[in-house]
DSSP file (Angstrom, degrees, kcal/mol; ACC not computed):
  #  RESIDUE AA STRUCTURE BP1 BP2  ACC     N-H-->O    O-->H-N    N-H-->O    O-->H-N    TCO  KAPPA ALPHA  PHI   PSI    X-CA   Y-CA   Z-CA
    1    1 A M     >        0   0    0      0, 0.0     4,-2.3     0, 0.0     5,-0.2   0.000 360.0 360.0 360.0 -46.0    3.6  -41.2  -53.5
    2    2 A Y  H  >  +     0   0    0      1,-0.2     4,-3.0     2,-0.2     5,-0.2   0.922 360.0  50.5 -55.0 -49.5    0.4  -41.3  -51.5
    3    3 A N  H  > S+     0   0    0      1,-0.2     4,-2.3     2,-0.2    -1,-0.2   0.878 109.2  53.1 -58.2 -39.3    2.3  -41.9  -48.2
    4    4 A Y  H  > S+     0   0    0      2,-0.2     4,-2.3     1,-0.2    -1,-0.2   0.933 111.9  42.7 -61.9 -47.2    4.5  -38.9  -49.0
    5    5 A L  H  X S+     0   0    0     -4,-2.3     4,-2.4     2,-0.2    -2,-0.2   0.888 112.9  54.6 -67.7 -40.7    1.4  -36.6  -49.6
    6    6 A S  H  X S+     0   0    0     -4,-3.0     4,-2.0    -5,-0.2    -1,-0.2   0.911 111.0  44.6 -62.7 -42.3   -0.3  -38.0  -46.5
    7    7 A K  H  X S+     0   0    0     -4,-2.3     4,-2.6     2,-0.2    -2,-0.2   0.890 111.5  53.2 -68.1 -41.3    2.8  -37.2  -44.3
    8    8 A Q  H  X S+     0   0    0     -4,-2.3     4,-2.2     2,-0.2    -2,-0.2   0.897 110.2  47.5 -61.5 -40.9    3.1  -33.8  -45.9
    9    9 A I  H  X S+     0   0    0     -4,-2.4     4,-2.2     2,-0.2    -2,-0.2   0.912 112.6  48.9 -67.7 -42.1   -0.6  -33.0  -45.1
   10   10 A K  H  X S+     0   0    0     -4,-2.0     4,-2.4     2,-0.2    -2,-0.2   0.906 111.1  50.7 -59.3 -43.5   -0.1  -34.3  -41.5
   11   11 A K  H  X S+     0   0    0     -4,-2.6     4,-2.6     1,-0.2    -2,-0.2   0.913 109.7  49.7 -63.4 -43.3    3.0  -32.2  -41.1
   12   12 A E  H  X S+     0   0    0     -4,-2.2     4,-2.6     1,-0.2    -1,-0.2   0.900 110.4  50.8 -62.7 -41.4    1.1  -29.1  -42.4
   13   13 A K  H  X S+     0   0    0     -4,-2.2     4,-2.5     2,-0.2    -1,-0.2   0.886 110.5  49.0 -65.8 -38.6   -1.7  -29.7  -39.9
   14   14 A V  H  X S+     0   0    0     -4,-2.4     4,-2.2     2,-0.2    -2,-0.2   0.929 112.1  48.6 -64.3 -45.3    0.8  -30.1  -37.0
   15   15 A V  H  X S+     0   0    0     -4,-2.6     4,-2.6     2,-0.2    -2,-0.2   0.911 112.1  49.6 -60.5 -44.1    2.5  -26.8  -38.1
   16   16 A K  H  X S+     0   0    0     -4,-2.6     4,-2.8     1,-0.2    -1,-0.2   0.929 109.7  50.2 -62.8 -43.5   -0.9  -25.1  -38.3
   17   17 A R  H  X S+     0   0    0     -4,-2.5     4,-2.6     1,-0.2    -1,-0.2   0.879 110.2  51.0 -63.8 -36.0   -1.9  -26.3  -34.9
   18   18 A I  H  X S+     0   0    0     -4,-2.2     4,-3.0     2,-0.2    -1,-0.2   0.916 110.1  49.6 -62.3 -44.8    1.4  -25.0  -33.5
   19   19 A K  H  X S+     0   0    0     -4,-2.6     4,-3.0     2,-0.2     5,-0.2   0.938 112.0  47.3 -60.5 -48.3    0.8  -21.7  -35.0
   20   20 A V  H  X S+     0   0    0     -4,-2.8     4,-2.3     2,-0.2    -2,-0.2   0.893 113.2  48.4 -65.4 -37.0   -2.7  -21.4  -33.6
   21   21 A F  H  X S+     0   0    0     -4,-2.6     4,-2.6     2,-0.2    -1,-0.2   0.941 112.3  49.5 -60.6 -46.5   -1.5  -22.5  -30.2
   22   22 A F  H  X S+     0   0    0     -4,-3.0     4,-2.4     1,-0.2     5,-0.2   0.945 112.0  47.3 -62.1 -45.7    1.3  -20.0  -30.3
   23   23 A M  H  X S+     0   0    0     -4,-3.0     4,-2.2     1,-0.2    -1,-0.2   0.887 113.1  48.4 -65.2 -36.8   -1.0  -17.2  -31.4
   24   24 A A  H  X S+     0   0    0     -4,-2.3     4,-2.3    -5,-0.2    -1,-0.2   0.892 111.5  51.5 -66.6 -36.1   -3.6  -18.1  -28.6
   25   25 A S  H  X S+     0   0    0     -4,-2.6     4,-2.6     2,-0.2    -2,-0.2   0.907 110.4  47.7 -66.4 -42.1   -0.8  -18.2  -26.1
   26   26 A M  H  X S+     0   0    0     -4,-2.4     4,-2.7     2,-0.2     5,-0.2   0.909 111.3  50.4 -63.1 -44.2    0.4  -14.8  -27.1
   27   27 A A  H  X S+     0   0    0     -4,-2.2     4,-2.5    -5,-0.2    -2,-0.2   0.912 109.9  50.9 -61.9 -40.1   -3.0  -13.3  -27.0
   28   28 A F  H  X S+     0   0    0     -4,-2.3     4,-3.3     2,-0.2     5,-0.2   0.947 112.0  46.6 -58.3 -51.0   -3.5  -14.8  -23.5
   29   29 A F  H  X S+     0   0    0     -4,-2.6     4,-2.1     1,-0.2    -2,-0.2   0.875 113.1  49.0 -64.3 -36.1   -0.2  -13.3  -22.2
   30   30 A V  H  X S+     0   0    0     -4,-2.7     4,-1.6     2,-0.2    -1,-0.2   0.925 115.2  44.9 -67.5 -43.6   -1.0   -9.9  -23.8
   31   31 A F  H  X S+     0   0    0     -4,-2.5     4,-2.1    -5,-0.2    -2,-0.2   0.917 114.5  46.7 -67.3 -46.6   -4.5   -9.9  -22.3
   32   32 A S  H  X S+     0   0    0     -4,-3.3     4,-3.0     1,-0.2     5,-0.2   0.876 109.3  56.1 -66.3 -34.4   -3.3  -11.1  -18.8
   33   33 A S  H  X S+     0   0    0     -4,-2.1     4,-2.3    -5,-0.2    -1,-0.2   0.903 107.5  47.9 -63.5 -42.6   -0.6   -8.6  -18.8
   34   34 A A  H  X S+     0   0    0     -4,-1.6     4,-1.0     2,-0.2    -1,-0.2   0.880 112.3  50.3 -63.2 -40.0   -3.1   -5.8  -19.4
   35   35 A V  H >X S+     0   0    0     -4,-2.1     3,-1.0     1,-0.2     4,-1.0   0.964 111.3  47.1 -63.4 -50.9   -5.3   -7.1  -16.6
   36   36 A V  H 3< S+     0   0    0     -4,-3.0     3,-0.5     1,-0.3    -2,-0.2   0.841 106.2  58.2 -62.5 -34.5   -2.4   -7.3  -14.2
   37   37 A A  H 3< S+     0   0    0     -4,-2.3    -1,-0.3     1,-0.2    -2,-0.2   0.777  99.7  59.8 -65.0 -23.8   -1.3   -3.8  -15.1
   38   38 A G  H X< S+     0   0    0     -4,-1.0     3,-1.1    -3,-1.0     2,-0.4   0.830  91.5  81.2 -72.4 -30.4   -4.7   -2.5  -14.0
   39   39 A D  T 3< S-     0   0    0     -4,-1.0    96,-0.1    -3,-0.5    95,-0.1  -0.617 113.6  -3.9 -77.5 127.6   -4.1   -3.9  -10.5
   40   40 A F  T >  S+     0   0    0     94,-0.8     3,-1.9    -2,-0.4     4,-0.4   0.852  80.7 156.8  65.8  32.8   -1.9   -1.6   -8.4
   41   41 A D  T <   +     0   0    0     -3,-1.1     4,-0.5    93,-0.3     3,-0.3   0.622  64.3  68.6 -68.4  -8.4   -1.5    0.8  -11.4
   42   42 A W  T 3> S+     0   0    0     92,-0.4     4,-2.0     1,-0.2    -1,-0.3   0.634  78.0  82.9 -78.5 -13.9   -0.8    3.6   -8.8
   43   43 A I  H <> S+     0   0    0     -3,-1.9     4,-2.9     1,-0.2     5,-0.2   0.906  85.3  53.2 -63.8 -43.2    2.5    1.9   -7.9
   44   44 A R  H  > S+     0   0    0     -4,-0.4     4,-1.9    -3,-0.3    -1,-0.2   0.946 113.6  42.8 -63.9 -44.3    4.6    3.4  -10.8
   45   45 A G  H  > S+     0   0    0     -4,-0.5     4,-2.2     2,-0.2    -1,-0.2   0.848 113.0  54.2 -62.7 -35.9    3.5    7.0  -10.0
   46   46 A F  H  X S+     0   0    0     -4,-2.0     4,-2.6     2,-0.2    -2,-0.2   0.921 108.8  48.1 -65.0 -45.4    4.0    6.4   -6.3
   47   47 A N  H  X S+     0   0    0     -4,-2.9     4,-2.4     2,-0.2     5,-0.2   0.904 111.7  49.4 -63.2 -41.7    7.6    5.2   -6.9
   48   48 A I  H  X S+     0   0    0     -4,-1.9     4,-1.5    -5,-0.2    -2,-0.2   0.931 113.4  46.0 -61.4 -48.0    8.4    8.2   -9.0
   49   49 A Q  H  X S+     0   0    0     -4,-2.2     4,-1.0     1,-0.2    -2,-0.2   0.915 114.6  48.4 -62.4 -48.1    7.0   10.6   -6.4
   50   50 A A  H  < S+     0   0    0     -4,-2.6     3,-0.4     1,-0.2     7,-0.3   0.881 111.2  48.2 -63.9 -40.0    8.8    8.8   -3.6
   51   51 A Q  H  < S+     0   0    0     -4,-2.4    -1,-0.2     1,-0.2    -2,-0.2   0.785 105.5  59.9 -74.7 -24.7   12.2    8.8   -5.4
   52   52 A A  H  < S+     0   0    0     -4,-1.5    -1,-0.2     1,-0.3    -2,-0.2   0.783 122.7  21.6 -68.3 -29.6   11.9   12.5   -6.2
   53   53 A D     X  +     0   0    0     -4,-1.0     4,-2.4    -3,-0.4    -1,-0.3  -0.561  69.2 168.8-141.4  73.5   11.7   13.2   -2.5
   54   54 A P  H  > S+     0   0    0      0, 0.0     4,-2.2     0, 0.0     5,-0.2   0.855  80.7  49.7 -59.6 -41.3   13.2   10.4   -0.4
   55   55 A S  H  > S+     0   0    0      2,-0.2     4,-1.9     1,-0.2     5,-0.1   0.882 111.4  48.4 -70.1 -38.2   13.3   12.4    2.8
   56   56 A G  H  > S+     0   0    0      2,-0.2     4,-1.9     1,-0.2    -1,-0.2   0.877 110.5  53.5 -65.9 -38.2    9.6   13.4    2.4
   57   57 A F  H  X S+     0   0    0     -4,-2.4     4,-2.4    -7,-0.3    -2,-0.2   0.893 107.9  48.8 -60.2 -43.0    8.8    9.8    1.7
   58   58 A R  H  X S+     0   0    0     -4,-2.2     4,-2.4     1,-0.2    -2,-0.2   0.881 111.7  50.2 -60.8 -41.2   10.5    8.7    4.9
   59   59 A T  H  X S+     0   0    0     -4,-1.9     4,-2.4     2,-0.2    -1,-0.2   0.875 109.7  49.8 -67.3 -37.5    8.6   11.3    6.8
   60   60 A R  H  X S+     0   0    0     -4,-1.9     4,-3.6     2,-0.2     5,-0.3   0.928 111.5  49.3 -67.7 -45.6    5.3   10.3    5.3
   61   61 A L  H  X S+     0   0    0     -4,-2.4     4,-2.7     1,-0.2     6,-0.3   0.929 110.7  50.4 -58.6 -45.9    6.0    6.6    6.2
   62   62 A A  H  X>S+     0   0    0     -4,-2.4     5,-1.2     1,-0.2     4,-0.8   0.909 116.2  40.9 -58.0 -47.3    6.9    7.5    9.7
   63   63 A T  H  <5S+     0   0    0     -4,-2.4     3,-0.3     3,-0.2    -2,-0.2   0.925 116.2  47.5 -68.2 -46.3    3.7    9.5   10.2
   64   64 A R  H  <5S+     0   0    0     -4,-3.6    -2,-0.2     1,-0.2    -3,-0.2   0.906 126.1  28.0 -65.9 -41.4    1.3    7.2    8.4
   65   65 A F  H  <5S-     0   0    0     -4,-2.7    -1,-0.2    -5,-0.3    -2,-0.2   0.413 101.3-127.1-102.4   2.6    2.5    4.0   10.2
   66   66 A K  T  <5 +     0   0    0     -4,-0.8     2,-0.3    -3,-0.3    -3,-0.2   0.907  62.1 135.1  47.9  54.5    3.8    5.6   13.4
   67   67 A I      < -     0   0    0     -5,-1.2    -1,-0.2    -6,-0.3    -2,-0.1  -0.890  48.6-119.7-128.1 160.6    7.2    4.1   13.2
   68   68 A G     >  -     0   0    0     -2,-0.3     4,-2.1    -3,-0.1     3,-0.2  -0.230  35.5 -91.6 -92.3 177.1   10.7    5.5   13.7
   69   69 A D  H  > S+     0   0    0      1,-0.2     4,-2.8     2,-0.2     5,-0.2   0.877 122.0  57.4 -56.9 -40.5   13.8    5.8   11.5
   70   70 A A  H  > S+     0   0    0      1,-0.2     4,-2.0     2,-0.2    -1,-0.2   0.897 109.3  44.3 -61.9 -42.9   15.2    2.4   12.6
   71   71 A Q  H  > S+     0   0    0     -3,-0.2     4,-2.0     2,-0.2    -1,-0.2   0.870 113.1  51.3 -65.9 -41.3   12.0    0.6   11.4
   72   72 A I  H  X S+     0   0    0     -4,-2.1     4,-3.0     2,-0.2     5,-0.2   0.905 109.3  51.3 -63.0 -42.3   11.9    2.6    8.2
   73   73 A N  H  X S+     0   0    0     -4,-2.8     4,-2.4     1,-0.2     5,-0.2   0.935 108.8  51.5 -62.1 -48.0   15.6    1.6    7.5
   74   74 A I  H  X S+     0   0    0     -4,-2.0     4,-0.6    -5,-0.2    -1,-0.2   0.913 114.3  42.8 -56.5 -44.1   14.8   -2.0    8.1
   75   75 A V  H >X S+     0   0    0     -4,-2.0     3,-1.5     1,-0.2     4,-0.5   0.974 115.5  46.7 -67.1 -54.7   12.0   -2.0    5.6
   76   76 A L  H >< S+     0   0    0     -4,-3.0     3,-0.5     1,-0.3    -2,-0.2   0.790 108.8  56.0 -64.5 -26.8   13.7    0.1    3.0
   77   77 A D  H 3< S+     0   0    0     -4,-2.4    -1,-0.3    -5,-0.2    -2,-0.2   0.684 110.9  46.6 -72.9 -18.5   16.9   -2.1    3.2
   78   78 A N  H << S+     0   0    0     -3,-1.5     2,-0.3    -4,-0.6    -1,-0.2   0.406 105.4  62.9-109.8   4.8   14.8   -5.2    2.5
   79   79 A V    <<  -     0   0    0     -3,-0.5     6,-0.0    -4,-0.5    24,-0.0  -0.842  69.8-134.9-127.4 164.6   12.7   -4.1   -0.5
   80   80 A E  S    S+     0   0    0     -2,-0.3    -1,-0.1     1,-0.1    -4,-0.0   0.898  82.2  23.2 -82.4 -45.6   13.5   -3.0   -4.0
   81   81 A K  S >> S-     0   0    0      1,-0.1     4,-1.3   -30,-0.0     3,-0.6  -0.842  77.0-109.8-130.8 159.3   11.3    0.1   -4.4
   82   82 A P  H 3> S+     0   0    0      0, 0.0     4,-2.3     0, 0.0     3,-0.4   0.882 117.5  54.5 -52.6 -44.4    9.5    2.7   -2.3
   83   83 A A  H 3> S+     0   0    0      1,-0.3     4,-3.0     2,-0.2     5,-0.2   0.851 103.2  57.5 -62.1 -34.3    6.0    1.3   -3.1
   84   84 A D  H <> S+     0   0    0     -3,-0.6     4,-2.4     2,-0.2    -1,-0.3   0.867 105.5  51.1 -63.2 -36.6    7.2   -2.2   -1.9
   85   85 A A  H  X S+     0   0    0     -4,-1.3     4,-2.5    -3,-0.4     5,-0.2   0.961 111.7  46.0 -66.6 -49.8    8.1   -0.6    1.5
   86   86 A Y  H  X S+     0   0    0     -4,-2.3     4,-3.2     1,-0.2     5,-0.2   0.945 114.3  49.1 -53.8 -49.3    4.6    1.0    1.6
   87   87 A M  H  X S+     0   0    0     -4,-3.0     4,-2.9     1,-0.2     5,-0.2   0.878 109.8  50.5 -63.3 -39.5    3.0   -2.3    0.7
   88   88 A V  H  X S+     0   0    0     -4,-2.4     4,-1.8     2,-0.2    -1,-0.2   0.938 114.9  44.3 -59.2 -48.3    5.0   -4.3    3.3
   89   89 A L  H  X S+     0   0    0     -4,-2.5     4,-1.9     2,-0.2    -2,-0.2   0.894 115.6  47.1 -62.9 -42.6    3.9   -1.8    6.0
   90   90 A R  H  X S+     0   0    0     -4,-3.2     4,-2.8    -5,-0.2    -2,-0.2   0.931 111.9  48.5 -73.0 -43.7    0.3   -1.7    4.8
   91   91 A L  H  X S+     0   0    0     -4,-2.9     4,-1.9    -5,-0.2     6,-0.2   0.824 110.1  53.2 -66.7 -29.5   -0.1   -5.4    4.6
   92   92 A G  H  X>S+     0   0    0     -4,-1.8     5,-1.7    -5,-0.2     4,-1.0   0.864 111.2  47.0 -63.5 -39.5    1.4   -5.8    8.0
   93   93 A E  H  <5S+     0   0    0     -4,-1.9     3,-0.3     2,-0.2    -2,-0.2   0.917 112.5  48.4 -68.0 -43.3   -1.1   -3.4    9.3
   94   94 A M  H  <5S+     0   0    0     -4,-2.8    -2,-0.2     1,-0.2    -1,-0.2   0.875 120.3  37.7 -66.5 -34.8   -4.0   -5.1    7.6
   95   95 A S  H  <5S-     0   0    0     -4,-1.9    -1,-0.2    -5,-0.2    -2,-0.2   0.530 102.2-126.7 -95.2  -7.2   -2.9   -8.5    8.8
   96   96 A N  T  <5 +     0   0    0     -4,-1.0    -3,-0.2    -3,-0.3    -4,-0.1   0.835  63.5 141.1  61.2  32.3   -1.8   -7.5   12.3
   97   97 A Q      < -     0   0    0     -5,-1.7    -1,-0.2    -6,-0.2    -2,-0.1  -0.768  59.4-101.2-101.8 149.3    1.5   -9.2   11.5
   98   98 A P    >>  -     0   0    0      0, 0.0     4,-1.7     0, 0.0     3,-0.7  -0.431  31.5-117.4 -68.3 149.0    4.9   -7.8   12.6
   99   99 A T  H 3> S+     0   0    0      1,-0.3     4,-2.9     2,-0.2     5,-0.2   0.839 113.5  57.3 -56.0 -38.6    6.9   -6.0    9.9
  100  100 A E  H 3> S+     0   0    0      1,-0.2     4,-2.2     2,-0.2    -1,-0.3   0.879 105.8  50.2 -64.8 -36.0    9.7   -8.5   10.1
  101  101 A S  H <> S+     0   0    0     -3,-0.7     4,-2.2     2,-0.2    -1,-0.2   0.896 111.4  48.5 -68.6 -37.1    7.3  -11.4    9.4
  102  102 A V  H  X S+     0   0    0     -4,-1.7     4,-2.8     2,-0.2    -2,-0.2   0.923 110.7  51.3 -66.9 -44.3    5.9   -9.5    6.3
  103  103 A I  H  X S+     0   0    0     -4,-2.9     4,-2.5     1,-0.2     5,-0.2   0.915 108.0  52.3 -60.9 -41.2    9.3   -8.8    5.0
  104  104 A E  H  X S+     0   0    0     -4,-2.2     4,-2.4     1,-0.2     5,-0.2   0.952 113.3  43.3 -61.7 -48.5   10.3  -12.5    5.3
  105  105 A K  H  X S+     0   0    0     -4,-2.2     4,-2.0     1,-0.2    -1,-0.2   0.851 111.8  55.4 -65.2 -32.7    7.2  -13.6    3.3
  106  106 A Y  H  < S+     0   0    0     -4,-2.8    -1,-0.2     2,-0.2    -2,-0.2   0.917 112.0  42.4 -62.4 -43.3    7.8  -10.8    0.8
  107  107 A R  H >< S+     0   0    0     -4,-2.5     3,-0.9    -5,-0.2    -2,-0.2   0.885 115.8  47.4 -74.3 -38.5   11.3  -12.0    0.2
  108  108 A S  H 3< S+     0   0    0     -4,-2.4    -1,-0.2    -5,-0.2    -2,-0.2   0.815 116.4  45.0 -70.5 -30.0   10.4  -15.7    0.1
  109  109 A G  T >< S+     0   0    0     -4,-2.0     3,-2.4    -5,-0.2     4,-0.3   0.207  80.5 157.6 -99.7  15.3    7.4  -15.1   -2.2
  110  110 A K  T <   +     0   0    0     -3,-0.9    -3,-0.1     1,-0.3    -4,-0.0  -0.100  68.4  15.8 -47.4 126.2    9.3  -12.8   -4.6
  111  111 A G  T 3  S+     0   0    0      1,-0.0    -1,-0.3     0, 0.0     3,-0.1   0.286  97.2 100.0  96.3 -10.4    7.6  -12.6   -8.0
  112  112 A K  S <  S-     0   0    0     -3,-2.4     4,-0.3     1,-0.2    -2,-0.1   0.709  85.4-119.6 -84.5 -19.0    4.3  -14.2   -6.9
  113  113 A G     >  -     0   0    0     -4,-0.3     4,-2.1     1,-0.1    -1,-0.2  -0.172  23.3 -75.8 103.3 161.8    2.5  -10.9   -6.6
  114  114 A W  H  > S+     0   0    0      1,-0.2     4,-2.9     2,-0.2     5,-0.2   0.853 124.8  58.2 -66.9 -35.2    0.8   -8.9   -3.9
  115  115 A G  H  > S+     0   0    0      2,-0.2     4,-2.3     1,-0.2    -1,-0.2   0.905 107.7  46.2 -61.1 -42.1   -2.3  -11.0   -3.9
  116  116 A A  H  > S+     0   0    0     -4,-0.3     4,-2.3     2,-0.2    -1,-0.2   0.920 113.3  50.2 -68.3 -43.5   -0.3  -14.1   -3.0
  117  117 A L  H  X S+     0   0    0     -4,-2.1     4,-0.9     2,-0.2    -2,-0.2   0.925 111.4  48.1 -60.0 -42.3    1.6  -12.2   -0.3
  118  118 A A  H ><>S+     0   0    0     -4,-2.9     5,-2.9     1,-0.2     3,-0.7   0.924 111.7  50.3 -64.6 -41.3   -1.7  -10.9    1.2
  119  119 A K  H ><5S+     0   0    0     -4,-2.3     3,-1.2     1,-0.3    -1,-0.2   0.864 106.2  54.3 -67.9 -32.0   -3.2  -14.4    1.1
  120  120 A S  H 3<5S+     0   0    0     -4,-2.3    -1,-0.3     1,-0.3    -2,-0.2   0.700 108.7  51.0 -70.7 -18.1   -0.1  -15.8    2.9
  121  121 A L  T <<5S-     0   0    0     -4,-0.9    -1,-0.3    -3,-0.7    -2,-0.2   0.317 126.8-100.9 -99.2   8.5   -0.7  -13.2    5.6
  122  122 A G  T < 5S+     0   0    0     -3,-1.2     2,-0.5     1,-0.3    -3,-0.2   0.560  80.1 133.2  86.5   9.8   -4.4  -14.2    6.0
  123  123 A I      < -     0   0    0     -5,-2.9    -1,-0.3    -6,-0.2    -2,-0.2  -0.811  57.4-129.0 -91.9 130.4   -5.8  -11.3    3.9
  124  124 A K    >   -     0   0    0     -2,-0.5     3,-1.6     1,-0.2     6,-0.4  -0.665   8.0-146.9 -81.3 125.1   -8.4  -12.4    1.4
  125  125 A P  T 3  S+     0   0    0      0, 0.0    -1,-0.2     0, 0.0    -9,-0.1   0.715  99.4  55.3 -67.4 -16.6   -7.4  -10.9   -2.0
  126  126 A G  T 3  S+     0   0    0      4,-0.1    -2,-0.0   -11,-0.1     5,-0.0   0.523  84.6 114.1 -86.9  -6.9  -11.2  -10.6   -2.7
  127  127 A S  S <> S-     0   0    0     -3,-1.6     4,-2.4     1,-0.1     5,-0.2  -0.243  77.0-120.1 -70.8 153.8  -11.9   -8.5    0.4
  128  128 A E  H  > S+     0   0    0      1,-0.2     4,-2.5     2,-0.2     5,-0.2   0.862 113.6  55.6 -59.9 -36.7  -13.0   -4.9    0.1
  129  129 A E  H  > S+     0   0    0      1,-0.2     4,-1.5     2,-0.2    -1,-0.2   0.920 110.1  45.1 -66.2 -41.8   -9.9   -3.8    2.1
  130  130 A F  H  > S+     0   0    0     -6,-0.4     4,-2.1     2,-0.2    -2,-0.2   0.894 111.3  52.4 -69.1 -39.6   -7.6   -5.5   -0.4
  131  131 A H  H  X S+     0   0    0     -4,-2.4     4,-1.9     1,-0.2    -2,-0.2   0.883 107.6  52.1 -65.5 -37.8   -9.5   -4.1   -3.4
  132  132 A A  H  X S+     0   0    0     -4,-2.5     4,-1.2    -5,-0.2    -1,-0.2   0.863 108.2  52.1 -65.6 -31.9   -9.2   -0.6   -1.9
  133  133 A L  H  < S+     0   0    0     -4,-1.5     3,-0.3     2,-0.2    -2,-0.2   0.907 107.9  52.2 -64.2 -44.2   -5.4   -1.2   -1.6
  134  134 A K  H  < S+     0   0    0     -4,-2.1   -94,-0.8     1,-0.2   -92,-0.4   0.866 108.4  50.9 -61.6 -38.5   -5.3   -2.2   -5.3
  135  135 A R  H  < S-     0   0    0     -4,-1.9     2,-0.3     1,-0.2    -1,-0.2   0.794 125.8 -42.0 -75.7 -27.2   -7.1    1.0   -6.3
  136  136 A G     <  -     0   0    0     -4,-1.2    -1,-0.2    -3,-0.3     2,-0.2  -0.991  49.9-103.5 175.3 177.2   -4.7    3.3   -4.4
  137  137 A H        -     0   0    0     -2,-0.3    10,-0.1    -3,-0.1    11,-0.1  -0.542  17.9-137.9-115.2 178.5   -2.6    4.2   -1.4
  138  138 A D  S    S+     0   0    0     -2,-0.2    -5,-0.0    10,-0.1     4,-0.0  -0.090  78.9  88.3-128.8  34.4   -3.2    6.8    1.4
  139  139 A L  S    S+     0   0    0    -75,-0.0     3,-0.1     5,-0.0    -1,-0.1   0.828  93.8  20.2-102.6 -40.0    0.3    8.3    1.6
  140  140 A Y  S    S+     0   0    0      1,-0.2     2,-0.3   -80,-0.0    -2,-0.1   0.916 112.5  37.4-103.2 -56.4    0.4   11.2   -0.8
  141  141 A D    >>  -     0   0    0     -4,-0.1     3,-1.1     1,-0.1     4,-0.5  -0.745  65.5-129.8-112.6 155.2   -2.8   12.6   -2.0
  142  142 A E  H >> S+     0   0    0     -2,-0.3     3,-1.0     1,-0.2     4,-0.9   0.776  98.1  72.5 -68.4 -30.4   -6.1   13.2   -0.1
  143  143 A K  H 3> S+     0   0    0      1,-0.3     4,-0.6     2,-0.2    -1,-0.2   0.815  99.2  49.5 -60.4 -27.5   -8.4   11.5   -2.7
  144  144 A H  H <> S+     0   0    0     -3,-1.1     4,-1.7     1,-0.2    -1,-0.3   0.732  96.1  71.8 -86.3 -18.9   -7.0    8.1   -1.6
  145  145 A N  H <X S+     0   0    0     -3,-1.0     4,-1.5    -4,-0.5     3,-0.2   0.935  96.9  49.3 -58.3 -47.1   -7.6    8.8    2.2
  146  146 A S  H  < S+     0   0    0     -4,-0.9    -1,-0.2     1,-0.2    -2,-0.2   0.817 110.7  50.6 -65.0 -33.3  -11.3    8.5    2.0
  147  147 A K  H  < S+     0   0    0     -4,-0.6    -1,-0.2     1,-0.2    -2,-0.2   0.872 115.8  37.7 -74.5 -36.2  -11.2    5.2    0.1
  148  148 A N  H  < S+     0   0    0     -4,-1.7     2,-0.2    -3,-0.2    -2,-0.2   0.656  87.1  99.0 -99.4 -14.3   -8.9    3.3    2.4
  149  149 A K     <  -     0   0    0     -4,-1.5     2,-0.1    -5,-0.2     3,-0.1  -0.502  67.4-131.6 -78.7 140.2   -9.7    4.3    5.9
  150  150 A S        -     0   0    0     -2,-0.2     2,-0.2     1,-0.1    -1,-0.1  -0.397  35.9 -85.8 -83.5 167.4  -11.9    2.0    7.8
  151  151 A K  S    S+     0   0    0     -2,-0.1     2,-0.3     1,-0.0    -1,-0.1  -0.501  74.9 113.2 -73.4 140.3  -14.9    3.2    9.6
  152  152 A G        -     0   0    0     -2,-0.2     2,-0.2    -3,-0.1    -1,-0.0  -0.852  66.7  -5.6-174.0-152.9  -14.2    4.4   13.1
  153  153 A E        +     0   0    0     -2,-0.3     2,-0.2     2,-0.1     0, 0.0  -0.431  67.6 177.2 -65.1 128.0  -14.2    7.6   15.1
  154  154 A G        -     0   0    0     -2,-0.2    -1,-0.0     3,-0.1    -3,-0.0  -0.490  42.3-108.7-118.0-171.7  -14.9   10.5   12.9
  155  155 A K  S    S+     0   0    0     -2,-0.2     3,-0.1     3,-0.0    -2,-0.1   0.110  76.9 118.3-107.8  19.8  -15.4   14.2   13.3
  156  156 A G  S    S-     0   0    0      1,-0.2     2,-0.1     2,-0.0    -2,-0.0  -0.035  75.0 -62.8 -76.5-175.7  -19.1   14.1   12.6
  157  157 A K              0   0    0      1,-0.1    -1,-0.2     0, 0.0    -3,-0.1  -0.350 360.0 360.0 -69.3 146.9  -22.0   15.1   14.9
  158  158 A K              0   0    0     -3,-0.1    -1,-0.1    -2,-0.1    -2,-0.0   0.391 360.0 360.0-109.0 360.0  -22.6   13.1   18.1
């Protein structure tokens, strides 16, 4: 009888530990999902806007990155969403890598996240430039332009 009770108590302890582990794991995943959602939270709205006006999106890409229709087609044919196209072009610009190379790394690293892609291109995910990209884009609205442009020639006094 004692062995039976002892085994029962051990079994209950194991079940309790499993429950605690499961609850802790769930809390971790919920918390980490909320943190990840905060990074690049502009992407959802960006995709909606780009999908609402595909020709306008293509024109903005062409103007912003100084590329033609052929290059835009290559990028859009190799990514899932409009924001992915922007990110591929922007990360290529930031890393001084050809677009084809960025697309190749984008496709091979699918699901690893933009930070991993940036790192594979030699961009430090902790850099100010990358943090600015996480906070927003510079394709649609003016408020993002001032955040993401690097210092250079301005229109100020000389």
